[in-house]
C-alpha positions in Angstrom: 5.2 -29.8 1.0 3.7 -26.6 -0.5 3.7 -22.9 -0.1 0.9 -21.1 1.8 0.1 -17.4 2.2 -1.4 -16.1 5.4 -4.2 -13.6 4.6 -5.3 -10.9 7.0 -7.8 -8.3 5.7 -7.1 -9.4 2.1 -3.3 -8.8 2.5 -0.6 -11.4 2.5 1.3 -11.1 5.8 3.4 -14.2 5.7 4.4 -17.0 3.2 5.6 -20.4 4.5 6.4 -23.9 3.3 4.3 -26.5 5.0 2.7 -29.9 4.6 -0.8 -28.4 4.4 -2.8 -25.2 5.1 -4.1 -26.8 8.3 -0.5 -27.3 9.5 0.3 -23.6 9.2 -1.5 -22.6 12.4 -4.5 -20.3 13.0 -5.8 -17.8 10.5 -6.6 -18.0 6.8 -4.0 -19.7 4.7 -4.2 -19.9 0.9 -2.0 -22.2 -1.3 0.5 -20.4 -3.6 2.9 -21.9 -6.1 6.4 -20.7 -7.0 5.7 -21.3 -10.7 2.6 -19.0 -10.5 0.5 -21.8 -11.9 -2.4 -20.9 -9.6 -3.8 -17.6 -8.4 -1.9 -15.5 -11.0 1.5 -15.5 -9.2 3.4 -16.7 -6.2 2.3 -14.7 -3.2 4.7 -12.3 -1.5 4.2 -10.4 1.7 2.3 -7.2 1.0 0.3 -8.6 -2.0 -3.4 -8.3 -2.0 -5.6 -11.5 -2.2 -8.6 -10.9 -4.4 -11.0 -13.6 -3.2 -13.6 -12.8 -5.9 -11.1 -13.7 -8.6 -9.0 -16.0 -6.5 -5.7 -14.2 -7.4 -2.8 -12.6 -5.7 -2.0 -9.0 -6.9 1.3 -7.2 -6.5 1.1 -3.8 -4.8 0.5 -0.9 -7.2 3.7 0.9 -8.1 2.1 4.3 -9.2 -1.3 5.9 -8.6 -2.0 6.2 -12.3 -1.4 2.6 -13.2 -4.3 0.3 -13.9 -5.0 -3.4 -13.3 -5.2 -5.3 -16.6 -7.1 -8.5 -17.3 -4.1 -10.6 -16.2 -4.2 -8.9 -12.8 -0.9 -7.0 -13.4 -0.5 -3.3 -12.9 0.4 -1.4 -16.2 1.1 2.1 -17.1 -1.8 4.1 -18.7 0.6 4.8 -21.6 2.4 2.0 -23.4 6.2 1.9 -23.1 7.8 3.1 -26.3 8.3 0.5 -29.0 12.1 1.0 -29.1 12.5 -0.1 -25.4 15.2 -2.7 -25.0 16.5 -3.4 -21.5 20.2 -2.5 -21.2 20.2 -0.8 -24.6 17.3 1.6 -24.7 15.8 2.1 -21.2 12.9 4.1 -20.0 11.5 5.0 -16.6 8.0 6.0 -15.6 7.5 9.7 -14.6 4.4 9.8 -12.4 4.2 13.6 -12.5 4.0 13.7 -16.3 2.5 10.2 -16.6 4.9 9.4 -19.4 7.9 7.2 -20.1 11.2 9.1 -20.2 14.7 8.2 -20.9 16.9 8.3 -17.8 
């Protein structure tokens, strides 16, 4: 058994577990793996499938963010070096395009 993502207009519309892509039904089905060992990540509904690079890409969180060479969206400004989840948190402010303390 494997996981397969249904692709419609380069968007993942469904992810199922099946014996093969052929057993998923009509349409375009692309294999995905929970461990992300192929195609950059495990596909989720709403992801984009980039057929040129054979990767799944998560939806962009903010208009200003850019896609890095690992096919992940990143802020145009690096998160402050003292960031420590649960101790020193920051959140992205799209209006100012800066990281701010909550």
